[in-house]
All heavy atoms as an XYZ file, in Angstrom:
734
protein
N     -12.606     10.510     -3.594
C     -12.036      9.243     -3.961
C     -11.329      8.607     -2.793
O     -10.543      9.272     -2.102
C     -11.009      9.481     -5.119
C     -10.331      8.169     -5.504
S      -8.526      8.189     -5.628
C      -7.930      9.272     -4.483
N     -11.684      7.409     -2.432
C     -11.094      6.662     -1.316
C      -9.914      5.812     -1.872
O     -10.042      5.277     -2.986
C     -12.094      5.798     -0.619
N      -8.870      5.767     -1.073
C      -7.694      4.898     -1.456
C      -7.894      3.598     -0.676
O      -8.118      3.574      0.524
C      -6.402      5.614     -1.063
C      -5.248      4.609     -1.267
C      -6.230      6.844     -1.909
N      -7.729      2.472     -1.430
C      -7.847      1.156     -0.868
C      -6.478      0.531     -0.704
O      -5.700      0.536     -1.632
C      -8.692      0.256     -1.738
O      -9.993      0.876     -1.936
C      -8.833     -1.144     -1.165
N      -6.142      0.140      0.539
C      -4.873     -0.506      0.763
C      -5.062     -2.028      0.855
O      -6.020     -2.492      1.473
C      -4.308     -0.037      2.134
C      -3.831      1.445      2.086
C      -4.642      2.501      2.142
C      -2.533      1.821      2.004
N      -3.867      3.595      2.049
C      -2.593      3.263      1.998
C      -1.295      1.225      2.024
C      -1.410      4.030      1.982
C      -0.148      2.015      1.988
C      -0.144      3.363      1.973
N      -4.169     -2.788      0.243
C      -4.239     -4.197      0.227
C      -2.808     -4.776      0.398
O      -1.822     -4.082      0.158
C      -4.799     -4.821     -1.069
O      -4.037     -4.411     -2.201
C      -6.281     -4.455     -1.260
N      -2.784     -5.990      0.914
C      -1.531     -6.720      1.023
C      -1.446     -7.794     -0.048
O      -2.374     -8.719     -0.062
C      -1.391     -7.299      2.461
C      -1.486     -6.275      3.533
C      -0.072     -8.166      2.576
C      -0.431     -5.192      3.459
N      -0.476     -7.708     -0.932
C      -0.426     -8.698     -2.014
C       0.245    -10.006     -1.614
O      -0.167    -11.101     -2.108
C       0.226     -8.126     -3.271
O       1.516     -7.652     -2.983
N       1.212     -9.959     -0.759
C       1.866    -11.178     -0.287
C       2.668    -10.838      0.951
O       2.987     -9.627      1.245
C       2.739    -11.781     -1.354
O       3.050    -13.146     -0.957
C       4.014    -11.033     -1.606
N       2.954    -11.834      1.761
C       3.835    -11.719      2.925
C       5.024    -12.604      2.856
O       4.910    -13.768      2.247
C       3.003    -12.054      4.166
C       1.831    -11.239      4.490
C       1.045    -11.862      5.691
C       2.279     -9.797      4.829
N       6.161    -12.230      3.412
C       7.256    -13.120      3.610
C       7.401    -13.326      5.036
O       7.237    -12.418      5.883
C       8.464    -12.482      3.023
C       8.480    -12.187      1.520
C       9.685    -11.433      1.018
O      10.802    -11.607      1.621
O       9.503    -10.629      0.097
N       7.648    -14.560      5.509
C       7.772    -14.897      6.902
C       8.957    -15.746      7.178
O       9.523    -16.415      6.337
C       6.524    -15.644      7.374
C       6.237    -16.943      6.658
C       4.855    -17.468      7.031
N       4.472    -18.525      6.147
C       4.336    -19.830      6.488
N       4.558    -20.125      7.739
N       3.965    -20.717      5.593
N       9.492    -15.735      8.399
C      10.555    -16.561      8.821
C      10.013    -17.853      9.286
O       8.850    -18.163      9.287
C      11.404    -15.855      9.918
C      10.597    -15.548     11.203
O       9.616    -16.218     11.498
N      11.078    -14.621     11.961
N      10.953    -18.752      9.598
C      10.577    -20.155     10.043
C       9.830    -20.210     11.309
O       9.198    -21.206     11.593
C      11.822    -21.071     10.107
O      12.705    -20.488     10.990
C      12.424    -21.220      8.717
N       9.852    -19.137     12.061
C       9.050    -19.038     13.321
C       7.636    -18.526     13.087
O       6.973    -18.176     14.062
C       9.778    -18.181     14.396
C      11.088    -18.859     14.792
O      11.163    -20.084     14.843
O      12.003    -18.121     15.157
N       7.278    -18.325     11.850
C       5.947    -17.787     11.400
C       5.772    -16.291     11.768
O       4.704    -15.810     12.000
C       4.759    -18.596     11.987
C       4.495    -19.737     11.159
O       4.830    -19.771      9.990
N       3.874    -20.785     11.757
N       6.875    -15.562     11.823
C       6.817    -14.086     12.044
C       6.966    -13.435     10.724
O       7.835    -13.798      9.850
N       6.121    -12.418     10.450
C       6.169    -11.710      9.197
C       7.371    -10.844      9.156
O       7.647    -10.010     10.059
C       4.858    -10.869      8.996
C       5.012     -9.957      7.783
C       3.704    -11.779      8.861
N       8.171    -10.936      8.051
C       9.402    -10.111      7.963
C       9.268     -9.019      6.831
O       9.930     -8.038      6.834
C      10.678    -10.983      7.782
C      10.998    -11.770      8.997
C      10.542    -11.883      6.522
N       8.397     -9.367      5.861
C       8.157     -8.370      4.783
C       6.747     -8.404      4.355
O       6.194     -9.517      4.116
C       9.078     -8.602      3.562
C       8.738     -7.655      2.418
C      10.536     -8.554      3.907
N       6.087     -7.275      4.190
C       4.746     -7.198      3.608
C       4.871     -6.378      2.286
O       5.486     -5.351      2.217
C       3.795     -6.454      4.592
N       4.247     -6.964      1.285
C       4.179     -6.315     -0.048
C       2.753     -5.662     -0.059
O       1.759     -6.370     -0.061
C       4.341     -7.326     -1.145
C       5.668     -7.997     -1.166
N       6.691     -7.594     -2.053
C       6.244     -8.939     -0.367
C       7.774     -8.348     -1.806
N       7.518     -9.155     -0.798
N       2.692     -4.343     -0.213
C       1.406     -3.686     -0.150
C       1.137     -2.912     -1.481
O       2.010     -2.690     -2.266
C       1.414     -2.691      0.997
C       2.479     -1.611      0.949
C       3.699     -1.714      1.623
C       2.476     -0.414      0.234
N       4.449     -0.592      1.321
C       3.683      0.284      0.501
C       1.582      0.252     -0.572
C       4.020      1.493     -0.077
C       1.891      1.472     -1.156
C       3.087      2.091     -0.891
N      -0.128     -2.634     -1.677
C      -0.539     -1.846     -2.845
C      -1.716     -0.935     -2.320
O      -2.531     -1.323     -1.542
C      -1.126     -2.716     -3.944
C      -1.584     -1.891     -5.162
C      -2.001     -2.769     -6.309
N      -0.966     -3.607     -6.806
C       0.117     -3.257     -7.564
N       0.244     -1.925     -7.871
N       0.995     -4.059     -7.942
N      -1.619      0.329     -2.737
C      -2.659      1.313     -2.498
C      -3.219      1.777     -3.875
O      -2.366      2.030     -4.784
C      -2.081      2.444     -1.706
N      -4.524      1.855     -3.960
C      -5.150      2.186     -5.265
C      -6.322      3.016     -5.084
O      -7.034      2.865     -4.028
C      -5.344      0.925     -6.120
O      -6.218      0.080     -5.422
N      -6.655      3.733     -6.130
C      -7.879      4.527     -6.073
C      -8.459      4.574     -7.479
O      -7.785      4.496     -8.515
N      -9.782      4.747     -7.540
C     -10.539      4.791     -8.852
C     -11.530      5.942     -8.789
O     -12.213      6.040     -7.753
C     -11.210      3.371     -9.102
C     -12.055      3.454    -10.385
C     -10.228      2.296     -9.208
N     -11.577      6.661     -9.871
C     -12.639      7.713     -9.994
C     -13.150      7.568    -11.457
O     -12.526      8.002    -12.408
C     -12.055      9.052     -9.778
C     -13.072     10.171     -9.787
O     -14.306      9.824    -10.045
O     -12.702     11.331     -9.502
N     -14.295      6.901    -11.614
C     -14.852      6.619    -12.957
C     -13.861      5.749    -13.754
O     -13.504      4.633    -13.272
N     -13.403      6.192    -14.886
C     -12.508      5.497    -15.761
C     -11.065      5.754    -15.454
O     -10.194      5.272    -16.115
C     -12.844      5.865    -17.244
C     -14.151      5.431    -17.741
O     -14.663      4.427    -17.152
O     -14.641      6.011    -18.683
N     -10.786      6.522    -14.370
C      -9.432      6.941    -14.095
C      -8.995      6.243    -12.788
O      -9.793      6.064    -11.846
C      -9.377      8.420    -13.902
C      -9.916      9.114    -15.160
N      -9.137      9.392    -16.229
C     -11.152      9.651    -15.421
C      -9.836     10.006    -17.147
N     -11.099     10.138    -16.679
N      -7.724      5.853    -12.783
C      -7.186      5.141    -11.633
C      -5.811      5.539    -11.374
O      -5.034      6.002    -12.218
C      -7.405      3.651    -11.797
O      -6.546      3.207    -12.879
N      -5.321      5.226    -10.134
C      -3.933      5.448     -9.751
C      -3.580      4.381     -8.740
O      -4.426      3.833     -8.063
N      -2.223      4.091     -8.664
C      -1.832      3.134     -7.666
C      -0.348      3.322     -7.253
O       0.365      4.010     -7.880
C      -2.043      1.698     -8.168
O      -1.141      1.464     -9.263
N      -0.070      2.710     -6.143
C       1.332      2.703     -5.676
C       1.599      1.261     -5.024
O       0.694      0.673     -4.504
C       1.529      3.774     -4.609
O       2.859      3.841     -4.205
N       2.842      0.875     -5.117
C       3.213     -0.470     -4.607
C       4.512     -0.344     -3.850
O       5.358      0.485     -4.190
C       3.427     -1.396     -5.853
C       3.853     -2.801     -5.352
C       2.934     -3.743     -5.035
C       5.222     -3.134     -5.293
C       3.277     -5.025     -4.596
C       5.588     -4.428     -4.859
C       4.680     -5.327     -4.473
O       5.058     -6.568     -4.131
N       4.606     -1.090     -2.757
C       5.845     -1.022     -1.985
C       5.963     -2.229     -1.037
O       5.098     -3.122     -1.035
N       7.078     -2.247     -0.367
C       7.312     -3.281      0.676
C       7.603     -2.594      1.983
O       8.082     -1.465      2.020
C       8.445     -4.164      0.248
O       9.644     -3.449      0.127
C       8.161     -4.972     -1.018
N       7.444     -3.312      3.044
C       7.715     -2.861      4.351
C       8.319     -4.010      5.156
O       7.728     -5.079      5.199
C       6.442     -2.375      5.013
S       6.710     -1.463      6.524
N       9.497     -3.839      5.770
C      10.136     -4.885      6.508
C       9.843     -4.760      7.988
O       9.633     -3.679      8.554
N       9.835     -5.922      8.628
C       9.558     -6.022     10.057
C      10.585     -6.917     10.745
O      11.142     -7.852     10.067
C       8.155     -6.617     10.319
C       7.074     -5.784      9.637
C       6.542     -6.271      8.472
C       6.653     -4.566     10.211
C       5.557     -5.522      7.828
C       5.629     -3.857      9.579
C       5.081     -4.375      8.372
N      10.750     -6.715     12.057
C      11.543     -7.651     12.880
C      10.648     -8.211     13.892
O      10.368     -7.624     14.950
C      12.697     -6.860     13.526
O      13.473     -6.167     12.513
C      13.623     -7.826     14.321
N      10.061     -9.428     13.621
C       9.059     -9.996     14.537
C       9.692    -10.414     15.788
O      10.822    -10.938     15.925
C       8.595    -11.230     13.736
C       9.605    -11.537     12.701
C      10.348    -10.265     12.441
N       8.975    -10.265     16.897
C       9.403    -10.569     18.261
C       8.208    -11.275     18.906
O       7.222    -10.662     19.383
C       9.775     -9.344     19.029
C      10.214     -9.611     20.418
O      10.242    -10.855     20.896
O      10.616     -8.731     21.155
N       8.264    -12.589     18.961
C       7.196    -13.454     19.510
C       6.884    -13.130     20.960
O       5.793    -13.368     21.459
C       7.493    -14.953     19.318
N       7.804    -12.519     21.713
C       7.592    -12.198     23.088
C       7.001    -10.790     23.338
O       6.648    -10.442     24.454
C       8.926    -12.317     23.843
O       9.817    -11.381     23.457
N       6.893    -10.038     22.247
C       6.407     -8.660     22.331
C       4.849     -8.646     22.583
O       4.151     -9.489     22.003
C       6.754     -7.875     21.105
N       4.424     -7.708     23.271
C       3.019     -7.455     23.478
C       2.321     -7.169     22.177
O       2.841     -6.365     21.400
C       2.757     -6.279     24.473
C       1.274     -6.132     24.873
O       0.627     -7.174     25.037
O       0.898     -4.999     24.902
N       1.244     -7.844     21.868
C       0.545     -7.566     20.606
C       1.005     -8.415     19.414
O       0.509     -8.322     18.345
N       2.023     -9.294     19.625
C       2.509    -10.146     18.574
C       1.339    -11.068     18.101
O       0.640    -11.559     18.839
C       3.703    -11.031     19.087
C       4.180    -12.023     18.030
C       5.142    -11.663     17.115
C       3.741    -13.319     18.103
C       5.532    -12.553     16.111
C       4.111    -14.290     17.124
C       5.075    -13.863     16.142
O       5.571    -14.779     15.289
N       1.286    -11.135     16.774
C       0.227    -12.069     16.122
C       0.986    -13.049     15.252
O       1.749    -12.651     14.343
C      -0.744    -11.250     15.286
C      -1.756    -12.159     14.672
C      -1.382    -10.120     16.086
N       0.802    -14.298     15.435
C       1.334    -15.394     14.685
C       0.794    -15.345     13.281
O      -0.370    -15.003     13.046
C       1.085    -16.773     15.336
C       1.921    -17.889     14.677
O       3.174    -17.811     14.772
O       1.241    -18.784     14.147
N       1.596    -15.736     12.346
C       1.230    -15.762     10.901
C      -0.157    -16.405     10.633
O      -0.981    -15.766      9.923
C       2.283    -16.443     10.079
C       2.006    -16.529      8.627
C       2.378    -15.517      7.771
C       1.450    -17.738      8.067
C       2.089    -15.600      6.385
C       1.268    -17.834      6.753
C       1.549    -16.758      5.927
O       1.323    -16.843      4.508
N      -0.363    -17.482     11.208
C      -1.617    -18.217     10.980
C      -2.954    -17.498     11.540
O      -4.025    -17.817     11.103
C      -1.630    -19.619     11.597
C      -0.563    -20.556     10.912
O      -0.277    -20.303      9.739
O       0.002    -21.398     11.590
N      -2.708    -16.545     12.410
C      -3.789    -15.779     12.967
C      -4.017    -14.371     12.442
O      -4.911    -13.676     12.848
C      -3.622    -15.635     14.506
O      -3.503    -16.922     15.109
N      -3.198    -14.011     11.429
C      -3.250    -12.674     10.878
C      -4.489    -12.493     10.000
O      -4.975    -13.395      9.336
C      -2.037    -12.415      9.978
C      -0.748    -12.108     10.786
C       0.400    -12.031      9.737
C      -0.851    -10.866     11.559
N      -4.988    -11.250      9.944
C      -5.940    -10.826      8.936
C      -5.339     -9.586      8.243
O      -4.372     -8.920      8.831
C      -7.330    -10.463      9.602
C      -7.986    -11.720     10.195
C      -7.186     -9.320     10.621
N      -5.771     -9.363      7.022
C      -5.173     -8.322      6.201
C      -5.182     -6.966      6.912
O      -4.230     -6.233      6.833
C      -5.914     -8.220      4.919
C      -5.233     -7.250      3.890
C      -5.850     -7.277      2.529
O      -7.085     -7.487      2.456
O      -5.128     -7.064      1.548
N      -6.280     -6.643      7.636
C      -6.321     -5.322      8.283
C      -5.215     -5.194      9.355
O      -4.693     -4.058      9.539
C      -7.679     -5.205      9.044
C      -8.832     -5.002      8.032
C      -9.286     -6.333      7.389
O      -9.056     -7.430      7.934
O      -9.912     -6.276      6.278
N      -4.760     -6.285     10.023
C      -3.672     -6.209     10.900
C      -2.423     -5.733     10.180
O      -1.723     -4.768     10.642
C      -3.363     -7.595     11.588
C      -4.399     -8.090     12.531
O      -5.118     -7.266     13.098
O      -4.457     -9.297     12.680
N      -2.142     -6.378      9.100
C      -0.873     -6.084      8.385
C      -0.891     -4.644      7.716
O       0.104     -3.923      7.754
C      -0.544     -7.194      7.372
C       0.827     -6.858      6.658
C      -0.504     -8.522      8.017
N      -2.054     -4.264      7.249
C      -2.173     -2.904      6.719
C      -1.893     -1.916      7.791
O      -1.218     -0.905      7.553
C      -3.602     -2.676      6.083
C      -3.754     -3.523      4.805
C      -3.879     -1.163      5.821
C      -5.131     -3.527      4.242
N      -2.406     -2.119      9.028
C      -2.049     -1.272     10.129
C      -0.568     -1.211     10.461
O      -0.051     -0.136     10.727
N       0.124     -2.348     10.396
C       1.523     -2.411     10.645
C       2.252     -1.552      9.562
O       3.183     -0.820      9.875
C       2.089     -3.839     10.573
C       1.547     -4.731     11.590
C       0.815     -4.492     12.717
C       1.727     -6.218     11.673
N       0.533     -5.671     13.457
C       1.075     -6.696     12.768
C       2.392     -7.021     10.764
C       1.148     -7.995     13.070
C       2.396     -8.372     11.075
C       1.766     -8.886     12.232
N       1.843     -1.737      8.316
C       2.481     -1.071      7.231
C       2.337      0.444      7.420
O       3.318      1.217      7.358
C       1.927     -1.532      5.858
C       2.373     -0.549      4.732
C       2.381     -2.924      5.530
N       1.133      0.923      7.648
C       0.869      2.359      7.831
C       1.608      2.907      9.058
O       2.136      3.996      9.000
C      -0.618      2.637      7.934
C      -1.356      2.399      6.620
C      -2.849      2.795      6.722
C      -3.568      2.782      5.441
N      -4.994      3.122      5.622
N       1.622      2.104     10.128
C       2.315      2.594     11.310
C       3.807      2.702     11.027
O       4.472      3.609     11.467
C       2.122      1.636     12.489
C       0.766      1.761     13.098
O       0.007      2.721     12.855
O       0.376      0.787     13.865
N       4.377      1.672     10.374
C       5.775      1.732      9.988
C       6.168      2.879      9.069
O       7.167      3.481      9.217
C       6.167      0.424      9.331
O       7.476      0.373      8.960
N       5.265      3.192      8.082
C       5.501      4.249      7.168
C       5.387      5.607      7.818
O       6.138      6.536      7.434
C       4.518      4.179      5.958
C       4.648      3.014      5.068
S       3.342      2.888      3.842
C       3.671      4.372      2.826
N       4.451      5.757      8.745
C       4.213      7.042      9.368
C       3.157      7.794      8.627
O       2.925      7.603      7.416
N       2.470      8.699      9.329
C       1.292      9.423      8.769
C       1.707     10.235      7.561
O       0.938     10.300      6.551
C       0.698     10.286      9.851
C      -0.580     10.975      9.458
C      -1.199     11.734     10.565
O      -1.015     11.447     11.727
O      -1.919     12.735     10.225
N       2.823     10.894      7.599
C       3.254     11.731      6.502
C       3.478     10.941      5.245
O       3.079     11.366      4.147
C       4.526     12.532      6.867
C       4.933     13.577      5.815
C       6.123     14.366      6.370
O       6.169     14.692      7.532
O       7.017     14.662      5.502
N       4.153      9.757      5.281
C       4.329      8.947      4.138
C       3.079      8.372      3.577
O       2.836      8.267      2.378
C       5.383      7.805      4.458
N       2.148      7.951      4.484
C       0.857      7.386      4.051
C       0.068      8.482      3.291
O      -0.447      8.257      2.222
C       0.035      6.874      5.277
C      -1.395      6.579      4.856
C       0.702      5.664      5.881
N       0.036      9.729      3.854
C      -0.536     10.804      3.159
C       0.089     11.097      1.789
O      -0.616     11.398      0.809
C      -0.525     12.120      4.031
O      -1.227     11.824      5.227
C      -1.147     13.263      3.303
N       1.401     11.049      1.751
C       2.116     11.190      0.466
C       1.709     10.165     -0.572
O       1.518     10.518     -1.787
N       1.510      8.859     -0.206
C       1.131      7.873     -1.121
C      -0.242      8.186     -1.625
O      -0.540      8.151     -2.813
C       1.212      6.458     -0.451
C       0.456      5.420     -1.283
C       2.634      6.047     -0.222
N      -1.117      8.524     -0.705
C      -2.549      8.767     -1.076
C      -2.667     10.058     -1.970
O      -3.422     10.084     -2.912
C      -3.413      8.866      0.114
C      -3.512      7.450      0.832
C      -4.335      7.455      2.038
O      -4.736      8.540      2.585
O      -4.629      6.293      2.586
N      -1.883     11.067     -1.666
C      -1.848     12.260     -2.470
C      -1.308     11.969     -3.877
O      -1.811     12.487     -4.911
C      -0.969     13.384     -1.830
C      -1.726     13.994     -0.617
O      -2.851     13.740     -0.375
O      -0.939     14.733      0.142
N      -0.314     11.105     -3.932
C       0.261     10.710     -5.240
C      -0.806     10.001     -6.119
O      -0.866     10.260     -7.334
C       1.500      9.778     -5.026
O       1.930      9.285     -6.274
N      -1.607      9.199     -5.497
C      -2.590      8.437     -6.253
C      -3.692      9.454     -6.719
O      -4.120      9.356     -7.890
C      -3.246      7.399     -5.369
C      -2.208      6.264     -5.143
C      -4.516      6.782     -5.994
C      -2.600      5.253     -4.022
N      -4.050     10.407     -5.876
C      -5.010     11.434     -6.313
C      -4.473     12.261     -7.467
O      -5.181     12.582     -8.408
C      -5.358     12.321     -5.103
N      -3.118     12.516     -7.430
C      -2.459     13.290     -8.482
C      -2.431     12.463     -9.800
O      -2.678     13.007    -10.894
C      -1.101     13.687     -8.109
N      -2.229     11.152     -9.762
C      -2.271     10.282    -10.858
C      -3.604     10.357    -11.553
O      -3.771     10.466    -12.730
C      -1.889      8.829    -10.514
C      -0.515      8.612    -10.100
C      -0.339      7.189     -9.614
O      -0.929      6.209    -10.115
N       0.420      7.033     -8.497
N      -4.650     10.355    -10.774
C      -6.029     10.304    -11.239
C      -6.320     11.668    -11.912
O      -6.881     11.847    -12.982
C      -7.014      9.972    -10.155
C      -6.892      8.503     -9.811
C      -8.481     10.276    -10.612
C      -7.646      8.038     -8.630
N      -5.901     12.772    -11.222
C      -6.116     14.108    -11.790
C      -5.425     14.271    -13.121
O      -5.930     14.851    -14.082
C      -5.646     15.203    -10.809
N      -4.145     13.766    -13.198
C      -3.381     13.783    -14.447
C      -4.048     13.016    -15.532
O      -4.020     13.418    -16.706
C      -1.975     13.329    -14.237
C      -1.101     14.248    -13.462
O      -1.502     15.448    -13.310
O      -0.027     13.860    -12.939
N      -4.631     11.888    -15.179
C      -5.314     11.066    -16.148
C      -6.569     11.760    -16.719
O      -6.924     11.606    -17.957
C      -5.727      9.703    -15.489
O      -6.511      8.929    -16.422
N      -7.230     12.547    -15.846
C      -8.411     13.228    -16.348
C      -8.051     14.442    -17.228
O      -8.880     14.809    -18.095
C      -9.222     13.807    -15.103
C      -9.882     12.706    -14.360
C     -10.613     13.317    -13.156
C     -11.425     12.255    -12.398
N     -12.077     12.878    -11.208
N      -6.979     15.091    -16.958
C      -6.508     16.216    -17.724
C      -5.043     16.171    -18.084
O      -4.257     16.864    -17.427
C      -6.870     17.526    -17.007
N      -4.688     15.288    -18.965
C      -3.263     15.076    -19.256
C      -2.576     16.327    -19.749
O      -3.096     17.061    -20.501
C      -3.226     13.928    -20.287
C      -4.629     13.871    -20.831
C      -5.557     14.495    -19.789
N      -1.315     16.529    -19.290
C      -0.545     17.683    -19.782
C       0.080     17.419    -21.121
O       0.468     18.355    -21.804
C       0.532     17.941    -18.693
N       0.187     16.146    -21.527
C       0.756     15.811    -22.800
C      -0.231     14.912    -23.594
O      -0.735     13.973    -23.003
C       2.044     15.023    -22.602
C       3.156     15.894    -21.890
C       2.626     14.534    -23.924
C       4.406     15.269    -21.525
N      -0.422     15.254    -24.815
C      -1.267     14.511    -25.667
C      -0.417     13.745    -26.711
O       0.568     14.274    -27.111
C      -2.296     15.411    -26.426
O      -3.135     16.010    -25.491
N      -0.881     12.642    -27.150
C      -0.194     11.873    -28.164
C      -1.014     11.774    -29.394
O      -2.273     11.627    -29.329
C       0.034     10.420    -27.534
C       0.785      9.552    -28.565
C       0.897     10.508    -26.309
N      -0.359     11.851    -30.506
C      -1.108     11.713    -31.783
C      -0.448     12.502    -32.887
O       0.715     13.034    -32.692
N      -1.109     12.674    -33.956
C      -0.633     13.417    -35.090
C      -1.757     14.458    -35.565
O      -2.885     14.107    -35.344
C      -0.185     12.513    -36.279
O      -1.301     11.730    -36.625
C       0.985     11.674    -35.896
N      -1.445     15.473    -36.188
C      -2.387     16.440    -36.559
C      -3.107     16.127    -37.892
O      -4.034     16.852    -38.339
C      -1.611     17.728    -36.745
C      -0.231     17.312    -37.123
C      -0.022     16.047    -36.372
N      -2.794     15.038    -38.521
C      -3.419     14.737    -39.832
C      -4.408     13.618    -39.691
O      -4.549     12.790    -38.886
C      -2.424     14.470    -40.898
C      -1.422     13.370    -40.563
C      -1.567     12.047    -40.795
C      -0.145     13.579    -39.925
N      -0.447     11.386    -40.332
C       0.403     12.259    -39.800
C       0.506     14.599    -39.435
C       1.618     12.080    -39.212
C       1.774     14.424    -38.927
C       2.289     13.169    -38.760
């Protein structure tokens, strides 16, 4: 199962620098799915090497920023959590209902 990362919205300052990215990671396996949502804050610096103005951004750029900011361990943790949600959905530990 592959985890798909998306950016749902961005917050920017008046200089068109991204200050917050709202992200979602999700995975699907047949009828079972899992997801995680979060935000990541940034301090834009227009003079920094690699700075990209808001109007020139593509989603892949921001996903890269989010993952870099989170760090490899946290990204793996999010993706492992989604896999666990799907596994739990396939074989739930708790059932709901009545015996009659």
